[in-house]
C-alpha positions as CSV (number, residue, x, y, z in Angstrom):
1,M,-95.4,241.1,190.8
2,M,-97.7,239.6,188.2
3,T,-99.7,243.3,189.0
4,V,-96.4,245.2,187.8
5,V,-95.9,242.8,184.9
6,N,-99.4,243.3,183.3
7,D,-99.2,247.0,183.9
8,T,-95.6,247.0,182.1
9,R,-97.3,245.0,179.3
10,L,-100.2,247.3,179.2
11,N,-98.0,249.9,179.1
12,S,-95.9,249.2,176.4
13,A,-99.0,248.3,173.7
14,V,-99.7,251.6,172.7
15,F,-97.3,255.0,172.3
16,L,-98.3,258.2,173.5
17,L,-97.5,260.5,170.7
18,T,-96.1,264.3,171.4
19,G,-97.9,267.9,169.7
20,I,-95.3,270.7,170.1
21,P,-94.5,271.1,174.0
22,G,-95.4,274.3,175.7
23,L,-98.6,275.0,173.0
24,D,-100.9,273.3,174.4
25,D,-103.2,276.2,174.8
26,V,-103.3,276.9,171.2
27,H,-103.4,273.4,169.8
28,L,-107.2,274.2,168.0
29,W,-105.6,277.2,166.2
30,I,-101.8,275.0,165.1
31,A,-104.9,271.9,163.6
32,V,-106.7,275.1,162.0
33,F,-103.0,275.8,160.5
34,F,-102.1,272.4,159.8
35,C,-105.6,271.6,158.2
36,L,-104.7,274.6,155.6
37,M,-101.2,273.3,155.1
38,Y,-103.2,270.2,153.9
39,V,-105.6,271.3,152.4
40,V,-103.5,273.0,150.0
41,S,-100.8,270.2,149.2
42,I,-103.8,267.7,148.5
43,V,-105.6,270.4,146.4
44,G,-102.3,271.6,144.8
45,N,-100.7,267.9,144.0
46,S,-103.9,266.8,142.9
47,V,-104.5,269.4,140.2
48,I,-101.4,269.0,138.8
49,L,-101.8,265.2,138.3
50,F,-105.2,265.9,136.6
51,I,-103.9,268.7,134.5
52,I,-101.0,266.5,133.5
53,K,-102.8,263.5,132.6
54,T,-105.6,265.7,130.6
55,D,-103.5,267.4,128.7
56,L,-101.8,265.9,125.9
57,S,-99.1,268.4,125.7
58,L,-97.7,268.3,129.0
59,H,-97.2,264.6,128.5
60,E,-92.8,265.3,128.4
61,P,-90.4,263.5,130.7
62,M,-90.2,266.5,132.7
63,Y,-94.0,266.8,133.3
64,I,-94.0,263.1,134.1
65,F,-91.3,263.2,137.0
66,L,-93.5,266.3,138.0
67,S,-96.3,263.6,138.3
68,M,-94.3,261.2,140.0
69,L,-93.5,264.0,142.4
70,A,-97.0,265.0,143.2
71,L,-98.1,261.4,143.5
72,T,-95.3,260.5,146.1
73,D,-96.0,264.5,148.3
74,L,-99.8,263.0,148.4
75,G,-99.0,259.8,149.7
76,L,-96.7,261.1,152.0
77,S,-99.4,263.5,153.2
78,I,-102.0,260.8,153.8
79,A,-99.7,258.8,155.6
80,T,-99.1,261.7,158.2
81,I,-103.0,263.3,158.4
82,P,-104.6,260.8,160.9
83,T,-101.8,261.5,163.7
84,I,-101.3,264.7,163.6
85,L,-104.8,266.1,163.1
86,S,-105.7,263.8,166.1
87,I,-103.5,265.1,168.2
88,F,-104.3,268.8,167.7
89,L,-108.1,268.6,167.2
90,F,-109.2,265.6,169.5
91,N,-105.8,265.2,171.7
92,W,-106.4,261.3,170.9
93,R,-102.2,260.6,172.0
94,E,-102.5,257.0,171.7
95,I,-101.4,254.7,169.2
96,S,-100.8,251.0,168.7
97,L,-97.5,249.4,167.8
98,D,-98.8,248.0,164.8
99,A,-100.3,251.2,164.0
100,C,-97.2,252.8,164.7
101,F,-95.4,250.3,162.6
102,A,-97.2,250.8,159.7
103,Q,-97.1,254.4,159.6
104,M,-93.6,254.1,160.0
105,F,-93.3,252.0,157.4
106,F,-95.4,254.3,154.6
107,I,-93.5,257.5,156.1
108,H,-90.4,256.4,155.3
109,S,-91.1,254.8,152.3
110,F,-92.4,258.2,150.7
111,S,-90.0,259.6,151.8
112,Y,-87.2,257.5,150.2
113,I,-89.3,257.6,147.1
114,E,-89.7,261.2,146.9
115,S,-85.7,261.0,147.1
116,S,-85.5,258.9,144.2
117,V,-87.6,261.0,141.9
118,L,-85.6,264.0,142.6
119,L,-82.9,262.1,141.6
120,L,-84.8,261.0,138.1
121,M,-85.4,265.1,137.7
122,A,-81.7,266.0,138.2
123,F,-81.3,263.0,134.9
124,D,-83.8,265.2,133.3
125,R,-81.8,268.3,133.1
126,F,-78.7,266.5,133.1
127,I,-80.0,265.0,129.5
128,A,-82.1,267.7,128.2
129,I,-78.9,270.2,129.0
130,C,-75.9,267.8,128.3
131,I,-77.5,265.9,126.2
132,P,-80.3,267.9,124.1
133,L,-79.8,265.7,121.0
134,R,-80.5,262.2,122.2
135,Y,-83.2,264.1,124.6
136,T,-86.5,262.1,123.3
137,S,-84.4,258.8,122.5
138,I,-83.2,258.6,126.2
139,L,-86.6,259.2,128.1
140,T,-88.7,257.1,126.5
141,L,-92.1,256.4,128.1
142,P,-91.3,253.0,128.6
143,T,-87.8,253.8,130.2
144,I,-89.7,256.2,132.6
145,T,-91.7,253.6,133.8
146,K,-88.8,251.4,134.5
147,M,-86.7,253.5,136.0
148,G,-89.6,255.0,138.4
149,L,-90.6,251.1,139.0
150,V,-87.1,250.3,140.2
151,F,-86.8,253.3,142.2
152,V,-89.9,252.2,144.2
153,I,-89.0,248.7,144.6
154,R,-85.7,249.4,145.6
155,S,-87.0,252.2,148.5
156,V,-90.1,249.6,149.4
157,A,-87.3,246.9,150.0
158,L,-85.0,248.8,152.1
159,I,-88.1,250.2,154.8
160,F,-89.6,246.6,155.0
161,P,-87.1,245.2,157.1
162,L,-87.7,247.9,159.7
163,P,-91.2,246.8,161.0
164,F,-89.9,243.3,161.5
165,L,-87.4,244.4,163.2
166,L,-88.6,246.6,165.7
167,K,-91.5,244.2,166.7
168,R,-89.1,241.4,168.1
169,F,-88.6,244.6,171.0
170,Q,-90.1,244.9,174.3
171,Y,-91.0,247.9,174.9
172,C,-90.8,248.5,178.9
173,R,-89.0,252.4,179.2
174,S,-90.9,255.5,178.5
175,N,-93.2,255.3,175.2
176,V,-93.7,258.7,174.8
177,L,-92.6,259.6,171.2
178,S,-91.3,263.3,171.1
179,H,-93.2,263.5,167.8
180,S,-97.1,262.9,166.4
181,Y,-96.1,260.4,164.4
182,C,-93.9,257.2,163.9
183,L,-90.4,257.6,162.8
184,H,-87.4,254.8,163.3
185,Q,-84.9,256.4,164.7
186,E,-87.0,257.8,167.5
187,V,-89.2,254.3,168.0
188,M,-86.0,251.9,168.3
189,K,-84.7,254.1,171.6
190,M,-87.7,252.9,173.3
191,A,-86.8,249.7,172.9
192,C,-85.5,247.8,176.6
193,A,-82.9,245.8,174.0
194,D,-79.6,246.2,172.3
195,I,-80.6,248.6,169.2
196,T,-77.5,248.1,168.0
197,V,-78.8,246.2,164.6
198,N,-81.3,248.4,163.9
199,S,-79.4,251.3,164.0
200,I,-76.8,250.3,161.7
201,Y,-79.4,248.8,159.6
202,G,-81.1,252.7,159.7
203,F,-78.0,254.0,159.2
204,A,-76.8,252.1,156.5
205,I,-80.1,252.4,154.3
206,K,-80.3,256.1,154.7
207,L,-77.0,256.3,153.2
208,F,-77.4,254.1,150.4
209,A,-80.5,255.4,149.1
210,V,-80.8,259.5,150.4
211,G,-76.8,259.5,150.7
212,L,-76.4,258.2,147.4
213,D,-78.9,259.8,145.7
214,S,-78.1,263.6,146.7
215,L,-74.7,262.5,145.7
216,F,-76.0,261.7,142.2
217,I,-77.7,265.2,142.3
218,F,-74.7,266.8,143.3
219,L,-73.1,265.5,140.1
220,S,-75.6,266.2,137.8
221,Y,-75.3,269.9,138.5
222,V,-71.7,269.9,138.6
223,M,-71.8,268.7,134.7
224,I,-75.0,270.6,133.9
225,L,-72.8,273.7,135.2
226,K,-69.6,273.0,133.4
227,T,-71.7,272.3,129.8
228,V,-73.6,275.7,130.1
229,L,-70.3,277.6,131.0
230,S,-68.0,276.0,128.2
231,V,-70.9,276.2,125.8
232,A,-73.4,278.8,125.8
233,S,-73.5,282.8,126.1
234,S,-74.6,284.2,129.1
235,T,-78.5,284.5,128.1
236,E,-78.1,281.0,126.7
237,C,-76.5,279.6,130.3
238,L,-79.2,281.4,132.3
239,K,-81.9,280.6,130.3
240,A,-80.7,276.9,130.6
241,L,-80.1,277.4,134.4
242,K,-84.0,278.6,134.8
243,T,-84.8,275.5,133.6
244,C,-83.2,274.0,136.8
245,V,-84.7,276.1,139.1
246,S,-88.1,274.6,140.4
247,H,-85.9,271.5,140.9
248,L,-83.4,273.0,142.9
249,C,-85.9,274.5,144.8
250,A,-87.5,270.7,145.3
251,V,-84.1,269.1,146.5
252,L,-83.5,272.1,148.8
253,L,-86.7,271.8,150.5
254,F,-86.8,268.0,150.6
255,Y,-82.8,267.5,151.5
256,I,-81.7,269.8,154.0
257,P,-84.4,269.3,156.9
258,D,-84.6,265.5,156.3
259,I,-80.7,265.3,156.6
260,G,-80.6,267.4,159.9
261,L,-83.5,265.9,161.8
262,S,-81.5,262.2,160.8
263,V,-78.4,264.5,162.6
264,V,-80.2,265.6,165.4
265,H,-81.9,262.2,166.1
266,R,-78.9,260.2,165.8
267,F,-76.3,263.6,167.3
268,G,-78.6,265.5,169.3
269,N,-78.9,265.8,173.2
270,S,-82.1,266.3,175.1
271,S,-81.8,270.6,174.7
272,S,-82.6,269.8,171.1
273,L,-85.7,268.6,171.5
274,L,-87.5,271.4,170.2
275,L,-85.2,271.7,166.6
276,Q,-86.4,268.0,166.1
277,I,-90.3,268.6,166.6
278,L,-89.7,271.7,163.9
279,L,-87.6,269.6,161.4
280,G,-89.7,267.1,161.9
281,Y,-92.5,268.6,161.0
282,I,-90.4,270.9,158.2
283,S,-89.4,267.7,156.5
284,L,-93.1,266.0,156.0
285,L,-95.4,269.2,155.5
286,V,-93.5,271.9,154.1
287,P,-92.3,269.6,150.5
288,P,-95.6,268.8,149.6
289,L,-96.7,271.7,150.5
290,M,-94.2,273.9,148.5
291,N,-93.8,271.4,145.8
292,P,-96.6,272.1,143.6
293,I,-96.2,275.8,144.1
294,V,-92.7,276.3,143.2
295,Y,-93.5,274.6,139.6
296,S,-96.8,276.2,139.4
297,V,-95.4,279.9,139.6
298,K,-91.6,278.8,137.7
299,S,-93.1,276.6,134.9
300,K,-95.3,279.2,132.6
301,H,-96.8,276.0,130.2
302,L,-98.3,274.6,133.8
303,R,-99.5,277.6,135.1
304,A,-101.0,278.5,131.6
305,R,-103.1,275.1,131.5
306,I,-103.6,275.6,135.4
307,V,-105.1,279.0,134.6
308,K,-107.1,278.0,131.8
309,V,-108.8,274.6,133.2
310,L,-109.9,277.2,136.9
311,F,-111.5,279.4,134.7
312,K,-113.0,277.2,132.2
């Protein structure tokens, strides 16, 4: 009997991460692909941060918010690199409970911060188009700093209880996770206890953070459309909306897979495992990869500065 207890405790001391089922033979090629994605993400976001920091002409609210987004994307990429590459390069699947909870904390925190930054960028576009004469007086550097700090504190405060809520459980069920990293909505299902509190709290903070952010972004664009359609000519309308294209792309890249993953985790069944895995990789890897590309392509000012620095 003591041997069984010890075995159970030993097995519950770690979680086993999973790659992509059925593709074990090509893990090395997948690792090369992920490495390229990470290199592009980290280099692209680092270049944007460097350009904005060193070029005084880019010290405007829109580019300051972009630098916040790039910094958040860097954090999100770095939080997922260790476990994803260790699985696909070396087939190291084990992760301790504490390391899993730490990774989960950083992944969710950076995800919520990114949602907040996208809301701030929507607010920037709203002020620029709907109240252009007050743009510089409203979005001053101290105001931007305070808003960014408030949303960072909000995101960290909402996620902070999650590791402690999970740590109180015993994990005596299957300890095999379906992702290459740790997420709260999956780890809590491994506990052999009542997870009602965790489930309600996880859903509540998702609704309070991501749900409210997406609602306010939607309302911002409703006001923007109402403004440009009522006071601008067709040419001016298109010109104003063009300034929002990059942000809309970033919003869609972030919210669609993130909301889809949450829905599948809570209401999906075993047949949706592959969909969970794909949405998980898309939600964590694609936004940090595509955001610097989208903004570099759509912003002529930023693109010109990048080309100038690279050629120099």
